[in-house]
C-alpha positions as CSV (number, residue, x, y, z in Angstrom):
1,M,0.2,-5.6,18.8
2,W,-0.6,-1.5,20.9
3,R,2.4,2.3,24.1
4,A,7.8,7.5,36.4
5,F,11.3,7.5,35.9
6,T,12.4,7.1,39.7
7,G,16.0,7.1,39.8
8,A,19.3,7.5,37.8
9,P,20.1,4.5,35.3
10,A,22.6,1.9,36.6
11,F,25.0,3.4,34.0
12,P,26.7,6.6,33.3
13,L,24.8,8.0,30.4
14,S,24.3,11.3,28.8
15,E,22.8,12.8,25.6
16,P,22.9,15.9,23.9
17,P,19.4,17.9,23.2
18,A,17.5,15.6,21.0
19,G,16.6,17.6,17.7
20,C,19.8,19.7,17.9
21,P,20.0,21.2,14.4
22,H,24.0,20.4,14.0
23,V,24.3,17.0,15.5
24,S,25.4,14.8,13.3
25,S,24.2,11.7,15.0
26,L,22.6,10.5,18.2
27,S,25.0,10.3,21.1
28,L,24.6,6.6,22.5
29,R,24.7,7.9,26.2
30,L,21.7,9.6,28.1
31,P,21.4,11.9,31.2
32,P,19.3,10.5,34.2
33,I,16.4,12.7,33.1
34,S,16.2,13.5,29.5
35,R,13.8,16.0,27.5
36,D,12.4,13.3,25.3
37,L,11.8,11.2,28.2
38,A,9.9,14.0,29.9
39,L,8.1,14.7,26.5
40,V,7.2,11.0,25.7
41,L,5.9,10.9,29.3
42,S,3.8,13.9,29.1
43,L,1.7,12.7,26.2
44,R,1.3,9.0,27.7
45,L,0.1,10.9,30.7
46,W,-1.7,13.3,29.0
47,Q,-3.4,10.6,27.2
48,A,-4.2,8.8,30.3
49,G,-5.6,11.7,31.9
50,A,-7.4,12.7,28.9
51,G,-8.9,9.3,28.4
52,L,-10.0,9.0,31.8
53,L,-12.1,12.4,31.4
54,T,-13.4,11.4,28.0
55,T,-14.7,8.2,29.5
56,I,-16.4,10.6,32.2
57,L,-17.9,12.6,29.5
58,A,-19.1,9.7,27.2
59,V,-20.6,8.0,30.0
60,H,-22.5,11.6,31.0
61,F,-23.3,12.7,27.6
62,L,-23.9,9.4,25.7
63,T,-26.6,6.7,26.2
64,P,-25.4,3.5,26.5
65,E,-26.4,2.7,22.7
66,L,-24.6,5.6,21.4
67,Q,-21.4,4.6,23.5
68,G,-21.3,1.3,21.6
69,W,-21.5,3.7,18.3
70,Y,-19.0,5.6,19.2
71,Y,-16.4,3.0,20.3
72,S,-17.6,0.9,17.1
73,F,-16.7,3.9,15.1
74,I,-13.2,4.3,16.7
75,S,-12.3,0.5,16.2
76,V,-13.6,0.1,12.4
77,A,-11.6,3.7,11.5
78,A,-8.4,2.0,13.2
79,L,-8.4,-0.2,10.4
80,Y,-6.1,2.6,9.0
81,T,-3.1,0.9,10.8
82,L,-3.5,-2.3,8.7
83,F,-3.0,0.0,5.7
84,D,0.0,1.3,7.2
85,L,1.3,-2.1,7.3
86,G,3.6,-1.0,10.3
87,L,5.7,1.4,7.9
88,S,5.7,4.0,10.7
89,M,7.7,1.9,13.0
90,V,9.9,0.4,10.4
91,L,10.6,4.1,9.2
92,V,12.0,5.0,12.6
93,Q,14.1,2.0,12.3
94,V,15.4,2.7,8.7
95,S,15.9,6.4,9.3
96,A,17.9,5.9,12.2
97,H,20.5,3.7,10.2
98,A,20.2,6.2,7.2
99,F,20.6,9.2,9.1
100,T,24.3,8.4,10.4
101,G,26.8,10.9,9.7
102,L,24.1,13.4,8.6
103,K,23.1,16.8,9.8
104,W,20.1,19.0,9.8
105,I,20.3,22.4,8.1
106,S,18.3,25.4,8.8
107,D,15.4,24.9,6.4
108,G,14.7,21.4,7.3
109,R,16.8,19.4,5.1
110,V,19.9,17.4,5.6
111,E,23.5,17.4,4.4
112,G,26.3,14.9,4.4
113,E,27.7,12.2,2.3
114,A,24.7,9.9,2.4
115,S,22.3,12.7,2.1
116,P,20.9,11.7,-1.6
117,Y,19.9,8.0,0.2
118,F,18.3,10.0,3.1
119,Q,16.5,12.3,0.5
120,A,15.3,9.4,-1.3
121,L,13.8,7.7,1.6
122,V,11.7,10.5,2.6
123,H,10.5,10.7,-0.9
124,R,9.6,7.1,-1.4
125,A,7.8,7.0,1.9
126,S,5.7,9.9,1.3
127,R,4.5,8.3,-2.4
128,W,4.0,5.1,-0.4
129,Y,1.7,7.1,2.3
130,A,-0.2,9.2,-0.3
131,S,-1.4,6.1,-1.9
132,I,-2.5,4.0,1.0
133,A,-4.3,7.0,2.2
134,L,-6.4,6.9,-0.9
135,L,-6.7,3.0,-0.9
136,F,-8.1,3.5,2.8
137,A,-10.8,6.2,2.0
138,L,-11.9,3.9,-1.0
139,T,-12.3,0.9,1.0
140,A,-13.6,2.5,4.7
141,V,-16.3,4.6,3.3
142,P,-18.3,2.1,1.6
143,G,-17.2,-0.8,3.8
144,G,-18.5,1.3,7.1
145,M,-21.7,2.3,5.0
146,V,-22.5,-1.5,4.6
147,F,-21.5,-2.6,7.7
148,F,-23.4,0.2,9.9
149,G,-26.3,0.1,7.6
150,T,-27.3,-3.3,8.7
151,K,-27.8,-2.1,12.3
152,P,-31.1,-0.5,13.3
153,A,-30.2,3.4,14.1
154,I,-33.4,4.9,15.7
155,D,-32.3,8.6,16.5
156,V,-28.4,7.5,15.5
157,H,-27.6,10.2,12.7
158,W,-24.4,8.2,11.9
159,L,-23.9,8.6,8.0
160,A,-22.1,12.6,8.0
161,P,-19.8,11.6,10.9
162,W,-18.7,8.3,9.4
163,L,-17.8,10.3,6.1
164,T,-16.1,13.0,7.9
165,L,-13.9,10.6,10.2
166,C,-12.9,8.2,7.4
167,A,-11.8,11.5,5.1
168,L,-9.9,13.1,8.2
169,T,-8.2,9.8,9.0
170,A,-7.2,9.1,5.4
171,S,-5.8,12.6,5.2
172,G,-4.0,12.3,8.4
173,L,-2.0,9.4,7.0
174,V,-0.4,12.0,4.6
175,V,1.7,13.3,7.4
176,M,2.8,10.0,9.1
177,P,6.0,9.5,7.4
178,F,7.5,12.8,8.5
179,L,7.3,12.4,12.2
180,S,8.4,8.5,11.9
181,I,11.4,9.6,9.8
182,L,12.1,12.7,12.0
183,E,11.8,10.6,15.2
184,G,14.5,8.0,13.8
185,A,16.8,11.0,12.6
186,G,17.1,12.0,16.4
187,Q,14.5,14.7,16.5
188,I,12.6,12.9,19.2
189,T,11.8,16.3,21.3
190,H,10.6,18.1,18.5
191,V,8.2,15.0,17.2
192,Y,6.7,14.3,20.8
193,A,6.3,18.1,21.7
194,V,4.0,17.8,18.3
195,R,2.6,14.7,19.2
196,L,1.5,16.3,22.8
197,A,0.2,19.4,20.8
198,L,-2.2,17.1,18.5
199,A,-3.1,15.1,21.8
200,V,-3.9,18.1,23.6
201,T,-5.7,20.2,21.0
202,G,-7.5,16.7,20.0
203,S,-9.0,15.7,23.2
204,I,-10.2,19.2,24.0
205,S,-11.8,19.3,20.8
206,C,-13.6,15.8,21.2
207,W,-14.5,17.0,24.9
208,L,-16.2,20.1,23.3
209,T,-18.2,18.2,20.8
210,L,-19.6,15.6,23.4
211,A,-20.5,18.4,25.9
212,S,-22.5,20.1,23.0
213,G,-24.5,17.3,22.4
214,A,-22.9,16.5,19.1
215,G,-22.4,12.9,19.6
216,L,-20.6,10.7,17.2
217,W,-19.0,14.1,15.4
218,A,-16.6,13.8,18.7
219,T,-15.0,10.8,16.8
220,A,-13.8,13.0,14.1
221,M,-11.6,15.4,16.5
222,V,-9.0,13.6,17.4
223,P,-7.9,12.7,13.7
224,A,-8.9,16.5,12.7
225,M,-5.9,17.5,14.8
226,T,-3.9,14.4,14.1
227,L,-3.6,16.0,10.4
228,L,-3.7,20.0,11.3
229,V,-1.2,20.0,13.8
230,P,1.6,18.4,12.0
231,L,1.0,19.8,9.0
232,A,1.2,23.3,10.3
233,W,4.3,22.6,12.1
234,L,6.1,20.8,9.0
235,L,5.1,23.8,6.8
236,R,6.6,26.0,9.4
237,R,9.9,24.1,10.6
238,R,10.3,21.7,8.2
239,R,9.4,23.1,4.9
240,G,12.3,21.6,3.2
241,L,11.4,18.1,4.2
242,I,8.0,18.6,2.3
243,S,10.2,19.8,-0.8
244,L,12.2,16.6,-0.7
245,A,9.0,14.6,-0.4
246,I,7.1,16.3,-3.4
247,G,10.1,16.8,-5.7
248,S,12.3,14.8,-7.6
249,T,15.5,13.2,-6.2
250,E,18.8,12.0,-7.3
251,G,19.5,9.4,-4.8
252,A,18.3,5.8,-5.2
253,F,16.6,4.0,-2.5
254,D,15.6,0.2,-2.9
255,W,12.3,0.0,-1.1
256,R,12.0,-3.7,-1.9
257,H,15.3,-4.4,0.1
258,E,15.4,-1.9,2.7
259,V,11.8,-1.5,4.0
260,W,9.7,-4.3,2.6
261,P,11.2,-7.2,4.4
262,L,10.5,-5.8,7.7
263,Q,7.4,-4.0,6.7
264,W,5.4,-7.0,5.5
265,R,6.1,-8.8,8.6
266,L,5.3,-6.2,10.7
267,G,2.2,-5.5,8.9
268,I,0.9,-9.2,9.6
269,N,1.7,-8.6,13.3
270,L,-0.5,-5.3,13.3
271,L,-3.2,-7.2,11.4
272,C,-3.1,-10.0,14.2
273,G,-3.2,-7.1,17.0
274,Y,-6.2,-5.8,15.2
275,L,-7.9,-9.3,14.9
276,L,-7.2,-9.9,18.5
277,T,-8.3,-6.3,20.3
278,Q,-10.1,-4.0,17.7
279,I,-12.1,-6.1,15.9
280,N,-14.0,-7.6,18.9
281,I,-15.9,-4.2,19.3
282,P,-17.6,-4.4,15.9
283,V,-18.0,-8.1,16.5
284,L,-20.0,-7.8,19.7
285,F,-21.8,-4.6,18.0
286,H,-22.9,-7.1,15.6
287,T,-24.0,-10.3,17.5
288,Q,-24.7,-8.6,21.1
289,G,-25.7,-5.2,20.3
290,P,-24.3,-1.5,20.9
291,V,-24.5,-1.8,24.5
292,I,-22.3,-4.5,25.3
293,A,-20.0,-3.7,22.6
294,G,-19.6,-0.1,24.3
295,Q,-18.6,-1.8,27.8
296,L,-15.7,-3.5,26.0
297,G,-14.9,-0.5,23.6
298,L,-14.4,1.6,27.3
299,S,-12.6,-1.1,28.9
300,L,-10.3,-1.5,26.1
301,A,-9.7,2.2,25.8
302,I,-8.6,2.2,29.6
303,V,-6.1,-0.8,29.3
304,N,-4.7,0.5,25.9
305,T,-3.9,3.7,27.7
306,L,-2.1,2.1,30.5
307,G,-0.2,-0.1,27.8
308,L,0.6,3.2,25.9
309,V,1.8,4.9,29.4
310,A,3.9,2.0,30.2
311,Q,5.3,1.7,26.8
312,S,7.1,5.2,27.0
313,W,10.2,4.0,28.5
314,I,10.7,1.9,25.7
315,T,9.8,4.2,22.9
316,R,12.3,6.8,23.8
317,R,15.2,4.2,23.4
318,V,14.2,3.1,20.0
319,P,16.6,4.8,17.7
320,L,19.3,4.7,20.5
321,M,18.9,0.8,20.2
322,A,18.9,0.9,16.7
323,R,22.3,2.8,16.4
324,A,23.8,0.3,19.2
325,A,22.6,-2.6,17.2
326,V,24.1,-1.2,13.7
327,T,27.3,-0.8,15.5
328,R,27.1,-4.3,17.3
329,D,27.6,-2.5,20.7
330,W,25.6,-5.6,22.4
331,P,26.1,-4.6,26.1
332,L,25.0,-1.0,25.5
333,L,21.7,-2.1,23.4
334,D,21.1,-4.5,26.5
335,R,21.7,-1.8,29.1
336,L,19.5,0.5,27.3
337,F,16.8,-1.8,27.1
338,K,16.8,-4.0,30.5
339,R,16.3,-1.2,33.0
340,D,13.5,0.5,30.7
341,F,11.9,-2.9,30.1
342,L,11.9,-3.6,34.2
343,T,10.7,-0.1,34.8
344,S,7.8,0.0,32.3
345,S,6.6,-3.6,33.4
346,A,6.5,-2.3,37.0
347,I,4.7,0.7,36.2
348,F,2.0,-1.0,34.2
349,V,1.5,-3.6,37.4
350,M,0.9,-0.4,39.5
351,M,-1.4,1.2,37.3
352,A,-3.5,-2.1,36.5
353,L,-4.1,-2.5,40.2
354,G,-5.1,1.1,40.6
355,V,-7.7,0.7,37.7
356,L,-8.8,-2.6,39.5
357,A,-9.3,-0.5,43.1
358,A,-11.0,2.0,41.2
359,D,-13.5,-0.3,39.9
360,L,-14.3,-2.0,43.2
361,L,-14.2,1.7,44.8
362,F,-17.0,2.9,42.3
363,S,-18.7,-0.5,41.7
364,H,-22.2,0.8,42.5
365,T,-22.2,3.9,40.2
366,L,-23.1,4.7,36.7
367,Y,-19.6,4.7,35.4
368,A,-18.6,1.2,36.6
369,R,-21.9,-0.3,34.6
370,R,-20.3,1.4,31.4
371,V,-17.2,-1.1,31.5
372,L,-17.1,-4.7,31.7
373,P,-17.4,-6.2,35.2
374,F,-14.3,-6.5,37.5
375,W,-13.3,-10.3,36.7
376,Q,-13.7,-9.4,32.9
377,L,-11.9,-6.2,33.4
378,A,-8.9,-8.1,35.2
379,G,-8.6,-10.6,31.8
380,L,-8.3,-7.6,29.8
381,L,-5.5,-6.3,31.9
382,L,-3.8,-9.7,32.1
383,F,-4.2,-9.9,28.0
384,M,-2.6,-6.1,27.8
385,F,0.3,-7.0,30.3
386,S,1.2,-9.9,28.2
387,N,0.8,-7.6,25.2
388,H,3.2,-5.0,26.9
389,V,5.7,-7.5,27.5
390,I,5.9,-9.3,23.8
391,G,5.8,-5.5,22.5
392,A,8.8,-4.8,24.5
393,L,10.7,-7.8,23.5
394,A,9.7,-7.2,19.7
395,A,11.2,-3.7,20.0
396,H,14.6,-5.2,21.3
397,L,14.6,-7.4,18.5
398,R,13.5,-4.9,15.7
399,S,16.7,-3.0,16.5
400,H,18.2,-5.3,14.1
401,R,15.9,-4.7,11.3
402,R,14.4,-8.0,11.6
403,E,11.0,-9.6,12.8
404,P,10.9,-13.1,13.9
405,L,7.8,-12.8,15.9
406,M,5.4,-12.8,12.6
407,A,5.1,-16.1,11.9
408,P,4.1,-17.6,15.7
409,L,1.9,-14.6,16.1
410,A,-0.1,-15.2,12.9
411,I,-0.6,-19.1,13.6
412,T,-1.6,-18.6,17.3
413,T,-4.0,-15.5,15.9
414,L,-5.6,-18.0,13.2
415,I,-6.4,-20.5,15.9
416,A,-7.5,-17.8,18.3
417,L,-10.0,-15.6,15.6
418,P,-12.6,-18.3,15.4
419,L,-12.8,-18.6,19.0
420,I,-13.2,-15.3,19.8
421,V,-16.1,-15.1,17.1
422,W,-17.4,-18.1,18.6
423,A,-17.6,-16.8,21.9
424,A,-18.8,-13.3,21.2
425,A,-21.8,-15.0,19.2
426,H,-22.7,-17.4,21.5
427,Y,-21.5,-16.4,25.0
428,S,-20.9,-12.5,25.2
429,S,-17.9,-10.4,26.3
430,A,-16.7,-13.1,29.3
431,E,-16.0,-15.8,27.3
432,L,-14.3,-13.2,24.8
433,V,-12.0,-12.0,27.6
434,I,-11.1,-15.6,28.8
435,V,-10.0,-16.9,25.1
436,L,-8.1,-13.5,24.9
437,A,-6.2,-13.4,28.2
438,S,-5.5,-17.3,28.0
439,M,-4.0,-17.1,24.3
440,N,-1.9,-14.1,24.7
441,F,-0.5,-15.1,28.4
442,L,-0.2,-19.0,27.9
443,V,0.8,-19.3,24.3
444,N,1.8,-16.1,22.8
445,L,4.1,-14.7,25.8
446,P,5.9,-18.1,26.2
447,V,6.6,-18.0,22.7
448,T,8.0,-14.9,22.2
449,V,10.2,-15.3,25.2
450,F,11.7,-18.3,23.6
451,V,12.3,-16.5,20.3
452,W,13.6,-13.7,21.8
453,S,16.2,-15.5,23.8
454,R,17.0,-17.6,20.8
455,C,17.3,-14.9,18.2
456,N,19.7,-12.8,20.4
457,R,22.0,-15.5,20.8
458,L,22.3,-16.6,17.2
459,W,22.2,-13.1,15.5
460,R,25.0,-12.1,17.7
461,L,27.2,-15.1,17.0
462,E,26.2,-14.6,13.0
463,S,27.8,-10.9,13.2
């Protein structure tokens, strides 16, 4: 469920700069090295490097117990993804389809025959996110107080940081639809420049907070920048888009037909992903204590960063693949996907080997003791590699605005979840990692490959 170009493509492609204000639609041709890929990679590489430095600072400035609280805070706050129900990803697909034949004008609005439809999409999406932001705050605040209040917290002052983290995370949900819609509408360069800016400012704020000895307050820094940086950019560059969100609209948009069928399926997929990954940290926090939970949290942060970097090659293709699917240009859709899928998978493998080598090299240091033991870390990397492959194949299928992987993933999660809780409660992290890696690599991955192959064949015959 969670994201170096070394040569020219095997097919001739070119693309106008993403975000050009007078381009009506994205060209389906790309240059060997494009600005959007450079920005996506810059973001992922920053996240990787920043994640490494955050790890070092967390180990240096946090005790093993406080490290467990730190990553447990982040994991519980990640529940916001369940309230999102995958809408941020769905909006990229829907916006890519809706923007066909439109163009941007100077104040951040759009013009063209289908502009009322696009404007209605912006309006409805903004209303939806305002509602789920409020629902998240009303759920996470008391839920976290109950959960963390059951653990002894000697010298751990957690209540005020938790309330702040929840408030900022909820507020950040309000700006999420704008970036997703802009990304789908071809503004990839601008969107990823904003995301890079918020990642840089969020990381630096987190580091300064950790270094100052503020402890758990560091968890609120990235959510703070996730709200402030995009909001400032929207007010300056896309004020017209905000006006569409808060004003009345003349266009009709059938949310139930256009968005909901894919949204609820993707939402269940994200729930399954959360239950297979992030929930394990609070489970270990509750059953084995904060020290082991902190080891798993730090290890997951490392392998998740590898997944995000590798997924960059797929991420930048999403709007183009959606356009290729809507025009039924199957050879182009496959070419857009194939090379980047192979490249991203190879990049992940190389980075994973580097992580394992570093773990062996620093095995006698304090840092190695703050992550899971070598073979458990290798198991998590195997789990994340299969996740990467599953995510890439799912992104290819979602170009058709369908989500056929929901049912098999839900079934395997229902089977795996009791085993995960049982393993965490009775055997600690080692058996938990065995369950995760085995279920994903031996069950979810083969099923996904089968469904992907079958759907590609049948959907193209139907069209």
